[in-house]
N, C-alpha and C positions, 0 to 999 in steps of 0.2 A: 524538577526532577520527575516531568514526564519520560524526558531523557531514557531514563534506570529502565521503566517500563519497557519502552520501544528495544532496548538491548535486548534485554531480557529475551522478548520474544522472538527476537532474531536469531539469538542464539539458540531457542529450544528449539525452531526452524532449521536450524543451519547443522544438518549432518547426511550422512549418508543418502539417507529417505528421502529427502527432498534436494537432488542433485540440484548443484550450481551449473550454470549464469540463469538467475531469474530474471524475469522481465514482466512487463507493465502493459494491461491492454485495459482500453478505453471501451466503456460501455455506456450504455443510455445516463444512468445518474452515479455510475462508479467507477474504480479504476479495480482492476483484479491483479494482485502477485500472482504470478507462474513461476515453477520450476520448470525444470529445462524439458519437461516429458509433455508437459502443459497442464499439472495438477494446479489446482487452485490453492494459493495459502492465505490468501487474506485478500479480504473485500473491505476498500475503505467510499465510503458514501460520500456525494456532495448537493449540494443543494442543485435542483434542474432546471430550467427555466425559472419564470416569475413564482418560487415556492414561498408563502409567507410562513412556513413551517419553522421555529426557532431554534436556536443553536445548529444548524445543519454547518459543515464545513464548504466553502468556496471551493470551486473547480482548483486554483492554484492550491490552495492549502491539504487537499485530500491529495493532487499529484505529488506536492513535497513528501506528504508521509507516505504515499506509495512506494516513493525514491528513495527512499530511507529504508524502510522494508527491503526494496529489494539488492540494495546494497549500491545503488546510486546516488545516495544523496548529494555526494559532492558535485553534482550538476548543480544544483542549487545556492 
């Protein structure tokens, strides 16, 4: 059911206030989804380096989620 929550979040953000196309920017330990004006819409964090904190996303999984939010989920 995780897909239902993701699609709801995308529908809430998908309005004229947050113009498309959205892009993804990689930062040190997260991916940021940006609208076309550069406003941050979502941050998806991942384990960076030798991190032993439990239950963090891998870099690939974080990118996959960010791409789904940005509407580029068909890349995966």
